[in-house]
C-alpha positions as CSV (number, residue, x, y, z in Angstrom):
1,M,0.0,0.0,0.0
2,S,1.4,3.4,-0.9
3,I,0.9,6.8,0.7
4,R,-1.4,8.9,-1.5
5,V,0.2,12.4,-1.7
6,A,-1.1,15.7,-2.9
7,I,0.9,18.9,-3.6
8,L,-0.6,22.3,-2.9
9,G,1.2,24.8,-5.1
10,Y,3.0,23.8,-8.4
11,G,5.8,26.3,-8.7
12,N,9.5,25.5,-8.2
13,L,8.9,24.0,-4.8
14,G,5.9,21.9,-5.9
15,K,7.8,20.6,-9.0
16,G,10.7,19.7,-6.8
17,M,8.4,17.8,-4.4
18,E,7.0,15.9,-7.3
19,C,10.5,14.7,-8.2
20,A,11.0,13.7,-4.6
21,V,7.8,11.7,-4.5
22,K,8.7,9.9,-7.7
23,Q,11.9,8.6,-6.0
24,N,9.9,6.8,-3.3
25,D,8.3,3.5,-4.1
26,D,5.9,3.8,-1.2
27,M,4.4,7.2,-2.3
28,E,2.0,8.0,-5.1
29,L,1.2,11.5,-6.3
30,V,-2.5,11.7,-6.9
31,A,-3.2,15.4,-7.2
32,V,-1.8,18.8,-7.6
33,F,-3.8,21.8,-6.3
34,T,-3.2,25.2,-7.8
35,R,-4.5,28.8,-7.8
36,R,-4.0,28.8,-11.6
37,D,-6.5,27.4,-14.1
38,P,-5.9,23.6,-13.8
39,A,-6.2,23.3,-17.6
40,T,-3.0,25.3,-17.9
41,V,-1.0,23.1,-15.5
42,T,0.8,20.0,-16.9
43,V,1.6,17.5,-14.2
44,K,4.5,15.3,-15.2
45,T,3.5,12.3,-13.1
46,P,1.2,9.9,-15.0
47,G,-2.2,9.5,-13.4
48,A,-1.9,12.7,-11.3
49,K,-4.2,15.5,-12.2
50,A,-4.3,19.3,-11.5
51,Y,-7.3,20.7,-9.5
52,T,-8.3,24.0,-8.1
53,M,-7.6,24.7,-4.4
54,E,-11.3,24.6,-3.7
55,D,-11.4,21.0,-4.9
56,A,-9.1,19.8,-2.1
57,K,-11.9,19.6,0.6
58,N,-13.9,17.3,-1.7
59,M,-10.9,14.9,-2.1
60,K,-10.0,14.3,1.6
61,D,-10.8,10.6,1.3
62,Q,-8.5,10.2,-1.7
63,I,-5.4,11.8,-0.1
64,D,-3.3,10.7,2.9
65,V,-0.8,13.6,3.0
66,M,-0.9,17.1,1.5
67,I,2.4,18.9,1.1
68,I,2.1,22.7,1.1
69,C,4.6,24.2,-1.4
70,G,4.1,27.9,-1.1
71,G,6.6,30.7,-0.8
């Protein structure tokens, strides 16, 4: 069983965290939450999608850990 991870903020910190999650076999990136329009965000991890920050509260059963990557 892997830890389901979400990233809040997809700037330099968020993209760096995505790379770190990829290197851990027991972690799976499931979502990226952003203030930008999610249609303009390309998440590099297959299967992970971009969502608005407001969508986070509706996905609490799908996420084990959310990493806040803000400046």
